[in-house]
N, C-alpha and C positions, 0 to 999 in steps of 0.2 A: 590892554592885556599886558602882562609882565613876563618877559622872556627870561627864563633862568640863565640862558647863555649870554644874554645881552643886558642883564641888570635891569635898570629902570627904562631902557629904551623900549618903545612900543612899535608895533607893526600897524600898517594901514588896515582898516576894516575890509579892504579889498580881499585880503588873504582868506577871510571867512567866506566871502561871497563866491570865490572861485574854488572852494573846497567842497566837501560833501560826498554824496553817493556817486555823483558823476565821475569825480576824480578817482574814487575808490574802486569803481567798477572794473578798472583795468588791472587790479592787483593780481588776479589769478592768471590773466594773460601774460603779464610780465614775468611771473614765476615760470610759466610754461616756456617762454622764449629763452629765459636764462638756462633752463634745463636743456633745451634743444641745442643751445650754443655749447653746452658741455658734452654734447653727443648722446644725451639720454633719449630713450625711445618714447617720444611724445608725438602726438598728432595735434597740430594747432588748427582749430576750427573756430577761433575766437576773434579774428581780425580780418578786415577786408583789404588785405594787401595782395594784389594780383600776383600769381606765381609766374606770369609771363614776363619775359624781358621786354623792355621798351623796344619797339620796332627799330631795326637797324638804320633806316633812313633818318629817323629822328636823332638817333645817337650820332650819326655821321654829321648831321647839320650842326649839332652842338660842338662836336670835336673840331670840326672845320673852323667854327667861329673862334674857339679857343686858340687854335694854332695860328689864326690870322690876327691874334692880338685883342680879341674881344674880352678884355678883362678890366675895362674901365667903368666908371659910373654910367648909368643909363638914365633916360628921362624918368622922373619920379612916378608918373602914371603909366609908364610903359612905352615902348617904341611905337611910332605911328603905324608901321607895317603890321605889327601884331594886333594892335587895336583895330585896324581895318579888317584883318582876317576874322577876328571875333565878331565884329559888327556885321560882316557879311554872313557869317554862319547863323547869327541870331536872326537876321532879316529873312534868310531863307526858310527858317523854321517858323517864324511868327507872321511873316507877311508885312512886318513893320519896316518903315524906312529908318534904319538905325544909323545914326552918325557915329563915326569912330570916337569922337570926343565925349561920348557917353560911356565909354569903356575905361575902367581903371584896372590895371594889372596888379594883382596882389599875390601874396605867398600862399596859394592854395585857397580852396573854398572856405576852410576854417578861418583863415585870416579875413576873408570877405565877410563872413557872418559877424565876426568880432567888430570889424570896422562899421558895419551897418548898425549894430547894437549901440556903439558909442556915438554915432552921428545922428541916430533917429530917436533915441530915448534918453530920459533924464531920471535922476533919483525920484522915486515915487510913482513913475509911470508903470503901466502894466502891459505885458505882451502876451497875447493869447496864442497858445500853441496846441494843435491836436497831438495827442499822445496815444501810442508810443511815438517817440521822437528820437533823433540822434542824441547821444548821451551828453555831448558838450553844450547843448543849447542852454541849459539852466545856468551854468557858470558864465557862458558867453553873455547872456542877457544880464545876469547878476553883476558882472564886471562894470556895467554902465550904471548900476544902482537901481535898475528897473526890476520888476518882479514878474517871473514867468507864471502865467495862469494856465494850468494844464486842462485840456478838455478831452476826456477819455473817448476812444473809439473802441467799441466793444468787439471782442473776439467773435461773439455769436453772430455779428453782422459783417464778419470778414474784415474788420478793422477799417471799414469805410468811414469817412468823416461824418460825424453827427452834426448836421447843420443847425438843428434846433438848439443843441447844447452850445455850439459855437456862438450863436447870437446871444444866448442867455449869459454867456461869460463876459460879454462886453459891458463895461461900466464907463462912467465919465473919465476914469483914469486910463482907459485903454488907449494906447498910442499906436500899436502895430500888431500885425499878425505874422508870425513866422511859421513856415511849413516846408517840408521836403516833398517834392513830387518828381519822380517816384520816392516813396518813403523808405527810410532806413530806421528801424529794422524790419518793417512788415512786408516791404516789396509791393505795397499798394500803389497803383497808378490812378490818380484822380481823373474822373471822366468829365466831359463837357458840362453836364448838368451840375455836378458838384462844384466845378470851378466857377461856373456862372453864379451859383448861389453865394460862394465866397466873395466873388467880385462885387455882387450886389450889396453884400454886408459891408465891404470896405467903402463903397461909395456912399452908402447911407450914413455911416458913422464916421466918415472922413478918416480912414485908417491908412497907414502905410502897410504895404505887403512886402515881405522878404521871401522870395521863392528860391529854395535850394534845389537846383536841378542837376546835381552831380551825376545822377544815374540815368539821365534822359537818353543816353546812347545805349543803355542796356535794358531796353524794354522787350520782353518776350511775348506778352499777350496784350493785345490792344495797341493803342497808339498814344504817344505823349503829346500833350498840348500845354504850351506855356501860358500861364494866366495873363502875362503881359500882352498877349495877342488879342485879348477880349476888349470890347469897346471901352474907352476912357480909363484903361488900366495901366498903360505904359507910363502915365504921368505920376502914378503912385506906387509903382512896383519896382523893386530892385531884384534883378535876376542874378543869382550867384552860381558859379559853376567852376569846373576845373578839368584838367586832363588826367587826373590821378587814376580814375577807374576806366575811362573810355579808351585810353591809350597806354595803360600800364605804366604810369609816370608818377606814382605817389611820392617818391623821393625827390622829384624835381621841384616840388612846391610851387607849381604854376597854376594860378587860378585868376578869377576876375569877378568884378561886379559891373553889371550894366544898369545904370541908374538914370533917373530923370535929371535934366540939366541943373536943376536947383541944388541937387545933392552932390554932384560931381566935384566941385571945388573943395568941398569939405572933406570928402573922401581923400582927395589929393593932399590936403593939408595934413590929414592924419597919416597918410602914407609917408609924407615927408619926414615926420618926426618918429615914425614907428619902423619904417622899412628902408627908406631912401633908395627905392628902386630895386627891381629884380635883376639878377645877373644877366648880362647880355647873351651869354652862350645858352642859358636856359631859355631865354626868349627866342633865340634862333631855333632851338629844338621845338618849342611850342608852335612857332610859325610853320615849320615843316609839318607838324602833326595836323594842323588845321587846313593847310593848303594842299597837302599831298593826297595820296590815295586813301580811301576809307576801307580798303580791303582788310587791313590788320584789325581795325576796330570791329568790323563785321564778323571777322573770324573769331575774335575773343567773345563777342556776344553769343555766337553759336555754341562755343565751348561752355559758357556759363549756363546756357539753356540746357544743354545735355547734362551738365553736372547737377543742376537743380533737379532734373527729372530722375537722375540716378539716385540722389539722396532720398527723394520722395519714395521711390520704389523700394529702396533698401530698408526704410524705416516704416513702411506702410503697415506691415503686419505685426509690428512689435506692440504687444499689449502693455497698456499703461502710459503710452505717449501718443501724441497726435501732431502731425505736421500741418502748418498752414502754408498753402501753395502761394509763393510770391509771383507777382506779375513782372517783376523787374529786379535788377540789382544782383547782389551776390550773397544775400542773407535770407534765412527763413526763421520763423519763430516756431519753437517746439513746445507744445503744451505737455508738461510733465506732472500735472496734478494727479493723474491716475497712479503715479508711483507712491503717493502719500508723502512726498518730500516737497519742501519749499523749493523755489527756483535756486536760491543761494545754496541750499543743502545739496541739491542735485548737481549743480556745477562743481562744487567743492568735492563731493564724494566721487563723482565721475572721474575727475582728474586724479584723485588719490588712488583710485582703484585701477584705472585703465590708461592714464597718461593722455587722455583726450581733454583739450581745453575748449570750453564754450563759455559764453557770458550770461550771467544772470541778467534778465531783461527788465527787472524791476527799476534799476536806475535809468532806464530808457523811458520810464513812465508806464510800462506795461503792468498788468495785474500780476500779483504773485503767482508763481507756478508756470511762468513762461521763460524760456532761455533762448538766446540768439545763437544760431549756428551759421558759420560762414562756409560757403562752398567755393572759396577762391583758391583752395589748394588743388594740386594736380590730382588726376583721377584715382591713382593707386592709393594715395593718402586718404582721399575721401572714402574710398571703399573700405580701407582698414579702419578709419574712424567710425564709420557706421557699424561695422562688425563689432567693434568694441562697445559702442553705445548699446547695441542690441543685447550683447552678452551681459553688460552691466545691469540693464533693466530686467533681463530674465533672472539674474541673480537676486534682485530685489523681490521678485514675484514668488521665489521659492519659499515654502513653509519654513 
């Protein structure tokens, strides 16, 4: 490619692989955030940024670490005490004997997914992903030169994973299967039967699994089961998670990957040249989050459940739209096909008419006509946002 500003200098093909619909999906959200910072009357329902402050005990631990001089380099893969806390948490949930040296501390779950893609796949490989999926997956996998193979989960079936389609998508080039459980944006929590079928698929075709479990602490209906807990799965599964959602710590960029021993040194090498260790004070806060009381996390989960139910109730009788009830997380999908608009048109026109920002779900791999709505804002904002959405749709329905 020829860059007009750079003359004959060219850019890496990587820039094409990390662009596209996934990157463009955030344009309307960024516009809304810019307007909000200017003081304009907007309601942001387009991002999963918890409105809660990080619990005080976590902040105090980090501030105390800073004041005590915790501003130096840290171990590349994370401090032993934090790795131990994460290993114990994972062991308690899975029943596995997880050694701390299987834990690599990274800059959020997104960094963990990126590291997995680079260390597990190569140019020409394929990665099977049930869709809808989190919007960054395509570029994350593309950065490694691999190709994402989407497997649709039908809205008519409640976005449950289609196990026959998953198997049909596997080819000799398939290297791995990435999925989020609970899912963003659908809020679906995979049950034991579904996880056992995916595990069987991975064993039969000798695939890696990357399980994104960021929303595991925010399950409202049913129970969360990590696929690593199933027989013979710990040796081929990388579990990625963070504290961003469960403890209202998105800006702390504190996450991890729990990997089989064969993968850990390679994740460590990548962290060495990409990150060079997470700040010590951030790790001090993370350790407090994982070893302190669960009361704040439970309280936030209860708030999200109430917010979900309030949004569902507020929009239930609005003709032309339909909400899909999520089992977990802080998002729901809204079917807007009854309005006669595409999902992109609906999101754009809703914002222009009412100042409410939602995201077109098509870049998430959803069928056209679905938008993603976040209920991470505080209750009064959600109530106002739903009122404006209802008024907007009612206006569309008028002759």
